[in-house]
Backbone bond lengths (Angstrom), bond angles and torsions (degrees), N, CA, C in turn:
res aa  C-N    CA-C-N  psi(-1)  N-CA   C-N-CA  omega(-1)  CA-C   N-CA-C  phi
1 M - - - 1.419 - - 1.485 114.73 -
2 L 1.305 117.46 -41.76 1.464 125.29 179.09 1.530 110.88 -64.61
3 N 1.361 115.76 -36.44 1.456 119.86 179.73 1.603 112.23 -65.68
4 L 1.324 115.92 -34.16 1.473 119.79 178.22 1.454 108.70 -70.55
5 I 1.343 123.07 -38.45 1.435 122.94 -179.85 1.499 113.66 -68.66
6 L 1.302 116.74 -37.73 1.496 119.12 -179.00 1.504 111.69 -89.31
7 M 1.349 119.66 -5.45 1.430 126.22 179.39 1.536 110.09 58.35
8 A 1.276 120.12 36.35 1.402 124.81 175.17 1.518 109.39 -92.67
9 P 1.381 119.55 148.36 1.449 119.71 177.73 1.589 109.19 -71.67
10 P 1.304 116.85 142.73 1.464 119.52 -175.90 1.543 109.19 -73.65
11 D 1.317 116.01 128.84 1.476 124.34 170.75 1.565 111.19 56.51
12 G 1.313 120.74 32.40 1.480 123.33 172.89 1.471 112.51 76.87
13 A 1.290 121.82 11.53 1.503 123.59 -178.74 1.540 110.96 -80.89
14 G 1.295 121.64 131.33 1.409 125.00 173.31 1.530 115.44 79.88
15 G 1.291 121.81 16.39 1.404 122.96 -175.55 1.507 112.48 -90.13
16 G 1.342 119.62 -28.70 1.461 123.65 -175.23 1.465 114.94 -75.59
17 G 1.348 119.86 -39.84 1.452 124.40 -173.83 1.547 114.53 -74.90
18 S 1.363 115.91 -22.05 1.436 118.16 -176.71 1.534 113.19 -69.89
19 L 1.314 118.82 -32.69 1.453 121.32 178.62 1.560 107.77 -67.45
20 I 1.242 122.24 -41.83 1.415 123.41 -177.80 1.574 110.18 -67.74
21 S 1.316 114.82 -42.08 1.534 116.24 178.19 1.519 109.78 -68.46
22 T 1.287 118.71 -34.40 1.486 119.12 178.05 1.508 109.52 -65.89
23 M 1.272 119.78 -42.82 1.537 123.32 177.69 1.496 110.58 -61.78
24 I 1.372 116.54 -40.13 1.434 118.20 -178.60 1.581 109.30 -67.93
25 M 1.317 117.36 -37.38 1.459 120.89 177.90 1.560 111.88 -66.16
26 F 1.323 115.39 -41.60 1.492 118.04 175.81 1.502 112.05 -62.42
27 G 1.305 116.14 -37.48 1.496 122.85 179.01 1.515 108.98 -65.82
28 A 1.372 116.74 -46.64 1.480 120.37 -179.93 1.545 110.45 -62.89
29 I 1.348 117.19 -43.11 1.425 119.02 179.35 1.542 110.47 -63.79
30 F 1.315 120.50 -40.52 1.476 121.01 176.85 1.521 111.71 -62.61
31 L 1.304 118.83 -41.05 1.477 121.29 176.57 1.473 111.06 -62.72
32 I 1.287 118.51 -40.98 1.495 120.55 -179.33 1.539 108.43 -64.22
33 F 1.373 117.27 -45.66 1.448 118.63 177.79 1.531 113.38 -61.67
34 Y 1.294 116.14 -38.85 1.457 122.23 -179.19 1.540 110.96 -63.02
35 F 1.333 117.14 -47.20 1.473 119.08 -175.45 1.468 113.60 -83.52
36 M 1.352 118.66 -22.48 1.404 120.27 -179.37 1.587 115.21 -97.42
37 I 1.330 117.05 -24.94 1.456 119.47 -176.83 1.548 112.17 -121.36
38 I 1.319 117.37 -57.35 1.462 119.82 -173.12 1.572 115.44 -65.79
39 R 1.289 114.41 -48.14 1.493 119.67 -176.41 1.519 111.51 -64.46
40 P 1.366 119.90 -46.45 1.482 118.28 178.06 1.487 113.37 -64.52
41 Q 1.360 118.37 -32.75 1.448 122.02 178.88 1.499 110.61 -66.94
42 Q 1.328 118.04 -39.21 1.427 122.59 177.63 1.520 112.32 -65.84
43 K 1.346 116.40 -38.18 1.442 121.54 -178.55 1.584 107.25 -69.18
44 R 1.331 118.73 -39.66 1.473 119.94 177.53 1.510 111.52 -63.85
45 A 1.317 116.20 -38.04 1.510 120.87 179.24 1.466 111.12 -65.51
46 K 1.289 119.12 -40.54 1.456 123.60 177.05 1.488 111.47 -63.13
47 E 1.311 118.78 -47.68 1.441 124.14 179.11 1.518 110.00 -60.81
48 R 1.334 119.36 -41.58 1.429 122.06 179.64 1.528 111.97 -65.22
49 E 1.330 115.16 -43.16 1.467 121.72 176.15 1.513 110.48 -58.62
50 K 1.346 117.31 -43.17 1.453 121.97 178.33 1.481 112.35 -63.20
51 M 1.359 117.15 -43.04 1.440 122.62 179.35 1.538 109.00 -62.22
52 L 1.312 117.87 -46.24 1.521 120.13 179.69 1.494 113.02 -65.31
53 S 1.260 119.22 -33.09 1.490 122.21 179.58 1.504 112.55 -76.72
54 N 1.330 117.88 -24.13 1.441 122.60 -177.65 1.548 114.99 -95.17
55 I 1.353 118.64 2.22 1.455 117.93 -178.28 1.561 107.55 -73.52
56 E 1.353 111.17 149.12 1.508 117.01 -176.26 1.486 107.16 -137.36
57 K 1.344 112.98 166.19 1.488 121.74 -179.11 1.495 106.50 -62.93
58 G 1.353 113.83 131.32 1.484 117.60 -179.09 1.558 114.93 104.39
59 D 1.312 114.72 -19.42 1.501 120.01 -179.39 1.552 110.53 -67.89
60 K 1.335 115.98 138.50 1.411 119.92 177.05 1.575 107.46 -89.93
61 V 1.327 114.51 128.28 1.459 118.09 -175.73 1.547 111.01 -132.14
62 V 1.321 115.70 164.69 1.405 125.06 171.49 1.503 110.82 -123.13
63 T 1.362 116.90 130.64 1.446 119.14 -175.40 1.587 107.75 -86.24
64 S 1.307 113.64 171.60 1.451 116.07 177.99 1.537 113.32 -69.82
65 G 1.299 115.70 -14.78 1.467 121.78 175.11 1.502 112.31 -87.54
66 G 1.322 119.03 -3.77 1.428 122.93 -179.39 1.521 117.62 91.00
67 I 1.325 115.11 10.22 1.477 119.81 -177.65 1.620 107.01 -85.27
68 H 1.327 113.71 128.74 1.448 120.40 178.16 1.500 108.66 -96.91
69 G 1.301 118.94 140.24 1.446 120.78 179.61 1.498 112.44 -171.15
70 V 1.374 115.69 177.80 1.453 123.14 178.59 1.502 107.42 -114.46
71 I 1.324 117.04 138.55 1.415 120.73 179.37 1.548 109.19 -72.04
72 A 1.318 113.02 126.09 1.503 118.67 -179.78 1.472 113.06 -106.88
73 G 1.340 117.90 -19.81 1.432 122.31 178.91 1.505 111.73 -161.91
74 L 1.325 117.46 153.92 1.430 122.31 179.85 1.516 114.15 -127.50
75 D 1.269 117.60 139.12 1.515 123.51 171.09 1.539 103.33 -124.61
76 E 1.306 114.49 177.18 1.455 119.22 178.76 1.518 114.62 -58.11
77 K 1.296 117.67 -46.09 1.476 120.42 -178.44 1.576 114.56 -114.92
78 T 1.308 115.77 -12.07 1.490 119.37 -177.25 1.518 109.83 -120.70
79 V 1.315 112.60 163.69 1.470 120.87 178.31 1.525 107.60 -135.54
80 L 1.346 116.31 139.44 1.435 122.38 173.08 1.518 108.41 -94.94
81 L 1.311 115.80 115.27 1.489 122.85 -173.61 1.493 112.10 -110.29
82 A 1.328 114.31 119.53 1.470 119.15 176.93 1.535 108.95 -88.09
83 I 1.352 114.33 114.61 1.490 118.55 -177.54 1.494 112.60 -100.91
84 S 1.269 117.52 -16.70 1.464 122.40 175.39 1.521 107.58 -159.52
85 E 1.330 115.40 177.18 1.477 117.59 179.95 1.490 109.85 -65.92
86 N 1.312 119.08 126.54 1.470 126.25 -177.80 1.546 113.28 63.79
87 V 1.267 119.93 16.75 1.452 122.26 173.71 1.524 109.99 -123.41
88 K 1.387 114.96 115.20 1.438 121.54 -178.22 1.501 107.07 -129.28
89 I 1.334 114.88 141.22 1.449 120.07 174.20 1.467 111.02 -126.77
90 K 1.336 117.34 150.71 1.449 122.47 179.40 1.539 106.23 -101.66
91 I 1.355 115.72 124.70 1.483 121.45 178.15 1.527 108.83 -128.24
92 E 1.285 111.92 161.47 1.465 119.54 172.03 1.556 112.19 -68.02
93 R 1.280 118.20 144.92 1.439 121.23 -177.20 1.593 109.26 -64.01
94 S 1.310 115.02 -31.62 1.463 121.91 -177.07 1.567 110.23 -69.95
95 A 1.339 117.56 -16.96 1.449 120.06 -179.18 1.553 113.06 -80.13
96 I 1.339 116.34 -7.61 1.476 119.66 176.85 1.539 109.01 -76.75
97 S 1.264 118.04 123.33 1.468 120.67 -177.29 1.542 109.50 -100.05
98 T 1.329 120.01 -35.09 1.456 121.88 -175.94 1.518 111.55 -145.36
99 V 1.298 118.02 141.10 1.405 125.13 170.91 1.510 105.93 -104.15
100 L 1.385 116.47 119.67 1.424 120.93 -175.41 1.509 111.72 -82.09
101 T 1.336 114.04 138.71 1.506 119.01 177.67 1.521 108.67 -89.21
102 S 1.340 117.26 170.93 1.463 117.25 -179.13 1.546 112.75 -64.56
103 K 1.334 116.39 -27.70 1.471 117.96 178.18 1.492 111.73 -70.76
104 E 1.332 116.17 -36.17 1.496 119.50 -179.77 1.554 110.31 -75.52
105 V 1.283 118.79 -27.08 1.455 119.88 179.98 1.549 109.49 -74.33
106 K 1.323 118.21 -35.55 1.465 119.71 -177.93 1.540 111.02 -72.85
107 A 1.285 121.08 -25.71 1.441 123.26 -178.32 1.502 114.82 -73.79
């Protein structure tokens, strides 16, 4: 009766295998998190970094705030964005969310 209350295994039976199965389950959960969450996030971050490093003057972009414009100048961390004739704004390079291709611009 005391064993049921304390939830202890009776007479030492079944205590050794539970640690190994618990470690296997934690390992399986970690692998699932790695392949489903961590790895795709790292891949997206690399693609974004590549996109931001490859932008050039004249590229049409959309900022994270939804502003459409053409890159008029580049610095190491900032971009001069022409949003209208004679209207240019300076934004952080990280604020660019998309570089539009020629197919997207025509649509």
